[in-house]
C-alpha angles and dihedrals in degrees: 000000000000121000119202108204130191116201132181125243118202131195122217116247093221127083094269091079092207119164127220125201125203115240128215117224113253096026125089121224113282090359124151095201135046122249090260088072090051091050090050089054092050093047093053092048098046105025102033096031094227123165120236092257095050090045091056091049093049095050091044091052098043103033105015090242117152102201123185127220089248091056091052090052090047090053090056093048090047091053093046090055088059095053121102106211095167088055090048091051091052091048092053090048092051093048098039112134097201096253119104128190117198130189140149130232125201114225106181109285092354136066128221114215110201134183123190139178107235095190096046090038099224138109113256106193143332140199132194109215135176097234137028098231139125095261094060091042090052091051092049095050092041089058089053091052092048089053089057104263110146106171124196094204128027117194119202140150123256096279119136091230096082116046099069095038094048092047090054100043102034107019093166095052120097115240110222117196113214108261091204092062091045092053090046092055093046092049089053089063090046090055090049089056091047091050091053092051093045093052091050089053093048092050090064086076132214141256120294115246127217120244118263134030112323118242125236092260092050091051091051092048091049091050090052092052091052131216122340121240090259092051091047091053090050090051092050093050093046091056098035092124090071090070091067099031116116114249093239090058096055122098127202097271093049090051090055090050090050091052089049090053090052089052091054095042115018089184088072089075089073091052091049092049090049092052092049092050090051091053090048089050090064096045108146091211096065130089125246090252092054091049092053092048092050091049092050092050092047095049093049094051106120093204092063095039091058092057110083095212097044091047088055088052091052090054088067088064096067117160094249095050094039091063089056091047090054097044090109090068090070092059125084113276094252092052101048103131111178102172140041092228090124095065092040092054089051090050092050091050092051091046091051094050098038102039107027099036106019106037096182101137106180118107093243093053092045092053091045092053094048091049090052092047093050092046092049091050091048093051091049091051092050091049092050091048093050091048091051096051098038108107122229107273095193113116115250124209115248118204113228128187125211112225115248115256 
């Protein structure tokens, strides 16, 4: 549909001779499309994750609109001018739960520093810096403190960027190391021990086979003898993930495979017992005193100390780091955040949208995109909240009784 509009242009009566043109609501000055076209562009970029090229093809196919690259960039700038980032910062400060997750994301030659609230489920702040170092991290967290954020718990990974900075800026906040990363590092040493045992089993060799295609009788005899040592080692390595899988996540077939692995390599029982004790060590239902007792018993176990790989895993549970791993036990039960998965999921979402779909790599375009993504998320949260608290406006029948005469 084409709209032909007639607007008035007025000249000032003073000596400046400036002209003023009336503007119609919903259409930008000197624009060829209404704001509904601009909103359609923003929706397809942020909601549908389309690239600029696919967006142009979709609007050309569906609405016969031939949009230029400059118009797409102008739509983004137009939307950014409508965002209220100071209002968003105040909203995050008013709804802050006291738990802060921090992580960094590498975007080419730049780094995105991001902080989120895992309990409130919203991003708090971000910064695009030129280097992932302690100076930029200190400046980012110092700005959060100046804005009024005083967290009680700060969740990070095991990077060396955080301990000194957090101790200086928020000395009263507990530093929680991500339990997911700790378990990942410990399981790496468990797999190293499994790899060593599996290679020792495979070196025992197997049975020699005759040349040519085996007959039916030979196949039956081979099946009766069972798997060779090499085949057993291959089976153990193929199902190595079962050694560190939690018992509640195993089904019947996986339990049979695990028993078969123990039959091939009885030494795997020690690795399985070690993995289960590690999971029990990070049980959220325990008290800090129970956690310290379990750690002391695990570290003093001679069976695990004699294994070179498991002893390396126990070195990760030093007393200083273990207190930071167990910081979540001091929080109320409903606020026990053990990992920084919330901020990492947000980072992965931003990387997917910005790098895979967006591919605008300059700092200005990166910041513009993140501002639009945060604003879109904020508006969705406000809409959901208003929908949840809005009472039912439908009229309800009220039974009335006429008094008896």
